[in-house]
C-alpha angles and dihedrals in degrees: 000000000000117000121267120255119224108279132153110202098179098091089053093047091047090051092054091045091238115155128206131041126287126196117227136185145173110267136195125261113286092216106044106006097241120149096206117101142166120212112246102174133355099183117059138153113291096182136265090065091297132125129209146158113292109139122231113199135195117221105235092211103049107008095244115161119218144146109263131209096043130205122237117268097259088065091060094043090055094041096055093041100047112012115025100080094042090054098048104028104015087230137078095211125074118249122228087247090058093050092047090052093050091052092047089049089053094049091050092048093048092049093048095043102042092108093043098047096041122197120000115285138140119320131188125203112197109201093013096166103199091350098242094142089063094059097081089048093049090051088054093055101266120147100236132199132167142169137199137166094230105102098195096047092046091048089052091051092050100044104029102030098032094228131159097240133135137212109238147109114268088238089062096055118126107186136183110264118251091356108123128077092190132025118188128190107182106193094312098109089072088063104047129096099231116021095177094058090051094047092049090054092046092050091053088050095050121097118235104279090019121154128238117196118191128184124201142162100265099169127044109225096202142349115355093237086069095042088052101059130166099251093056104076094183131021111228108194126166102288099038092045092052091047096046089048092050093045088064097045111274117114110216112236104164128032120174141164091201112122093253091162096046135272101298100090104057116192093021126130137192138222124197119198137178126214116271142155112299108254127227119261089247091059090054092049094047089052092047094048090051091059112086091197089066096057111113093232092052094048091051092049092047093055093044088056091047092053094046090051091050092053095046 
């Protein structure tokens, strides 16, 4: 394992109100496995209008952006169960506005993707929250299933919305093999502890020719210290999302920053992929090296320009 960098997590933990101690360490790149990084930002948003030290690194080999060092898994389990909703929403229960937005997003997605998804089949929503995006699919005859680690939101989806969703971490999923026609991960992969474990399980559960849809925050809307926030542990923009998807056996065929789920997620983008053979690691690296947007120097320049524009 690569050596730890100097990092004092205590001010961040105190800010969140989390008790106990949590180990942390520098980890290898989630996309290519490299242990060579360049620091992109050390100060990022830590919630409640505050900023603190939580380093974001660029992989020198493939341009992947991720928080590094990383806490042990028990930190994230406790954070998403006890702290997350209080930090971003000041409440542990979903509002009607939130549920309505989820349903509207599902309607917009189904309308846009009708030709892509084909006839009604089985759909999985990883990180479904209360599950509202699944309601329009269910109404059109789809067999729906979702999971999320947020107890209160899942309970609401089960009891109030009548949805087939479960309370669990994505890393704990055990899915039927070759069962799902569509898997969607709508911004959730940026929050999980181990995206590779989740994508491997989803790939096994996808039917031949099955579709994966991923959503991420492609375009920063202001200063990078707000874009890089503490509850997004990796930053899956267009290129890294396409490559991570392909790494696990879905070939990207449509990437767009159009608001295909409606207007409430500004700056977001979407990648659709179809099941394919899993490529070699050298294929992934060759593809990454061919993309000028993933070169470290260009990433540094891009975010410098973004920050200058935000301050103008």
